[in-house]
N, C-alpha and C positions, 0 to 999 in steps of 0.2 A: 598651375594646376587648378582646375575649376572644382569647387566644392558644392555639394548638394545637401544642404542641411535638412534634417528630418522635420523640424518644427516649422510649419508654414504659417499657421495661425492657431490661436487658442480656441478649442472647441469644448464647450461644456457638455458633459454627459449626464444623463438622467439615470439614477441608481435607485434600486429598491433597498430600503433599510428595514432591519429587524432588530429593534432595541438599539444596542450600541454598535452592532456589527453591520457593515454594508455588504449586501449580497450582490455580487456582480458576476460570479463564475459558477459553473457547474462542478468544477473540480478544483481543489485547493492546490497550491504549489507543491505541497508534500504528497499529493496523490490521493486524497480522500474525496469522495463524492460529496458535494455540498447539497444534498437532497434530504428531505425529511418528510416522512409520511404523516398525514393528519387525518382525523376523523375515520380511523380504522376501527371496524367492529372488534370488540374484545375477543371474540372467538377466533379471529384470524391470527391472533398472536400465537396460537397453538401450533402454527406451521413451523415455528422455530424449533419446536421439540422434535420434528421429523428429521431435522439435520442438526442434532445436538452437538456433534463434534465441531462443525464449522461455527456454530453459535458460541461455543466456549472459546475457540481460537480467536474469534473476533472481539470477545470481551476484553475489557481493560484488566491490567494486572490486579488492581484492587479488588475487582469482583471475582476473579479466579481465586485469589487468596482467601477471600471471604467464603466462597463456596467450599474450598478445601477444609477450612476450619469448621464450617457449619456441618459438612457431611461427616467429618470425624466425630464431632461432638454429639451429633444425633445418634450415630451408631454406638458410641460409647455408652450413652444413656439407655438406648434400646436394649443392648445386650446385657447391661447391668440389670435391667428389668427382667430379662429372661432368666438370668442366674438367680435372681431373687424369687421368681416364680417357681423355679425348680427346687430351690431350698424350701419354699413354703409347702410345695407338694410332698417333699421328703420329710416334713415335720421337723425342720431345723429350728423353727420358732417356738417349739414346745419347751416351756421352762423346765419340765421334768426330764428332758432328754440330755444325757451327759456324754454320749459317744455315738459313733457311726453317723456323723454329720455328712451332709451332701457337700458343703463347702466348709472347710476347716477355718476357724478363727474369723469368720465373717458373721457379724451380728447386726449390722445396720446397712443402709443403702450405700454409704461411703465405701465400705468394704467390698460390696459387690461391684461398685464402679471401678475400684482399683483392680479387681479381678478381670473385669471387662477390658480395661486398658492393657493389662498384661497379656491377655489372650489375643487381642487384635494386633497389638504391636509386636507380638512374639518375643518379648523380653525375657520370658521364663518366669515360672512360678517361684515364689519365695515363701513368705509367711502365710499367704492365702493360696489355697489350691483346691480343686475339685477332687472328689473321690468317686469310687464305684457305687456309692449309695445314692447317687442322683437318679432321677427318673429319666431325663432326656439330655444328659450332659453331652453325650456323643453328638446329638443333633446340633446343640448350641456351638460346640467346637467346630464341627464341619461348616456350619453356616457362617460363623465368624471368620474362618479361614477363606472361604469363597468371597465374602464381602471385602476382606482385606485385599485380596488379589485384584478385585474389580476396582476398588477405590485407588489403590496405588498405581495400577496399570493405566487407568484412565487419566489421572491427573499428571502422571509422569509423561505420558504421551502428549498431553495438552501443553505442558510446560516446554517440552522439546520442540514442538511445532511453533510455539510462540517465539522461542529463542531463534530458531532458524528463519522465521519470517522476516522480511525486510523491515527495517525500522521505519517509524513514521516520517522521519526527516530524511530518508534516503533520497526522495525526490528533490530536496533542497540542495544536496551536495552532488547528486548524480547528473542532473541536467543544468544547463546554463539558465540563469534567471531571465535572460533576454533572448529573443529570436530576431534574426536579421534578414534583410532582403538585399541582395547585392548581385552584381553581374559575375557569372561564371561561364567562360567560353562563349561570351556574347549573348547569354540568356539570363533572364532574371531567375533567381533561385531563392527559396526560403531555407534558411540554415539555422540550426541550433547545435550545440556541442554537448557531447556525452563524455563524462569522465568516470568510468567504472574502476576506481582505484582499488576497490576490494575484490574485484574479479567475481562478483556475484552473478553477472550475466555474460561471462566471457565466452562460453561455449554455445554454439547454435543460437546466437543472438538474433532477435527479430524485433524490428521497430515498426509500430503501427501508428499512423496519424489520422485523426478524424477532424474534419471541419464542422463546427457547430454554428449554424447561423441562427440568429435570434431576431425575431420581429414581434413587436407588440404595440398595440394602440392604447390599451388600458391594461392595468395590472391583472385583471381577471381574464383578459384575452391575450394569451401568451402562446407562441408557437416556436418550436425549435426544429431545425432540419439537420440531419447527420449525413456527412459525405466523407468517404475514405479517400485519403491522399496517398499517392505513390511516393516512395522514397528510394534513393539509390544506395543507401548505406545499410550494412548489416553483416552478418557472419560472425565476426569476432571483434570485441572491443577491448583490445589489449592495451591501448594507449588512448589519450584524448582524441576522440573522433568527431568529425563534423557530419551530421546527418543532413542530407540535402534533398529537398523537394524541388524538382525543376518545374517552373511555372509554364505549363503548356495549355493546349486547348481544353484538356480535360480537368484542369486545375480550377478550383473555386476562386483563385486569385488572378485568373486570366484577364479579366476586365477591370481589376481594381488598381487604381493609382495610389500614390502616397497619401493624397488627401482623402481618398475613399476609405483607406484603412484606418486613418485617424478618426473619421466620423462614423465608421461602421460599428455594428454590434455583432461581434462573433467571437468565437473561442476555439482554440486548437487544443485537442486532447491528444496526449502522447503516451504511448505504452511501450515499455521496453521489457522483453522477457528473454530469459536464457538460463543456462545452468552454471553453477559455481564451479570454479577450479578446485576449491578446497574441500567442500562438503558434497559435491555432486548433487546439490539440491537445486531444483527448479524454482525460480522466483520471478516475480513481476513487480515492476515499479512504474508509477505513473506521475505525470505532471500536466500542467496546462499553461497556455499562453493566451492572454487577452489581446485585443487589437492594440491597446496602448503599450503592450510589452513587446511589440514588433518594431524594431528600429530599421528605418529605410536608409540605405546608403552607408551601412557599416559592414565590417567583416571581422571574424575572429582572428586574433593575432596568433602567429605561429609560436608554439610553446615547446617544441621538441627539437633538439639538435644532437649531433654526434660528437662526443668528447674523445679526442684522440688519446688523452692521457690515461683515462680509465678504460678505454676501448668499449664504451657503452653509449647507448642513447640516453640522454638526460632530459627530463621533463621539468620545466620551470613552473612550479606550482602557482606563482603569482600571475603568470600569463595565461593560465588555462582558459579562463572565462573573460579575458580582457578583450575589449573591442577597439577597432580602429576605423576611422572614417575612410570612405573610398568613393570614387566617382561612380555615381549611379543615376541614370535618368529617372525623373519623377513620374514619368508616364506609366501606363499599364503595360503589361507584357504584350497584349494584343496590338496596342498602338506602336510599341517598339518594333514588333515584327513587321508591321506595315512600313515603317520608316526604313528598316533594314532592307526590305524587299524593293522599295523604290530606289534606294541607293545602289543596290546590286544591279537593278535594271539600267540605271544611268551609267554604271561602270561598264556593264557588258555591251551597251550600245552607245558609244560616245557620240555618234552622229546626231542623236536626239538633242544633245546639249547645244548643238549649233543651230 
């Protein structure tokens, strides 16, 4: 058996660096865009307030927790001030007054703060409570109830959406780390494997692949082109599935050989969307492959077989993303088609060989 190794020669790549991190890709393996805005006018940051819900969902947990604590603390203090103002208007701070207080047993700001917390959290009044002698206690009670509903409803919804959102590392366990190019039915194909073991994208699954070509002479002169690639896999990902892109005339890999892929500068962006079996929640996961993450002359090992004893299909977790070398020509798909066409012509017309 003749082997076609992937490594032909060592090629040094030029990379842009930013501090300690090397910037080589538009999207990380976990599916996050590696883009950052700079020199943005301060007034344009207000656009995030127009879509406040998505902004909160996109924030990290530490900032969401901080905003919950800050919002509750602010309204506790604000309504304590309202209760204190109502008590002052009701002459509760008059030393000569001995009865008919607006707020019973509250004589300092701490007491009104406790009353505010009891009102907003609806724990019930105890030693401190308002009376009918207040000027606008009804307004304070109604406003605190509305604010409580808004705060609780907003942040409970945000927390629920963040829990249902795919994890940051979904792309690391969902997609194979490497992408391969091998022969399938006599044609070169680009293949990567998807293992949706949590069935988050099991229903109406759709895979979209984009080819991002990068060309630059200088760092300040950078251009990127985006081209969508056709895939033959989709529908339902109930078991580890190979997503196949057949390299044809419309493919950006049509004229690329193994050496061209190693020395090229491009990136493949992958998006998988679908609906969960468990929660019926629509979710999307992303990842990317650089040209050095594409292995030529390899295929994914079969990881599923039928067990007669248990009468079930068994998936070997250790072999899900395991690769095996296979015979693959190192030429481009266009060159391979020309060779196959010439061989077919010689086979169809044996007289020409004489």
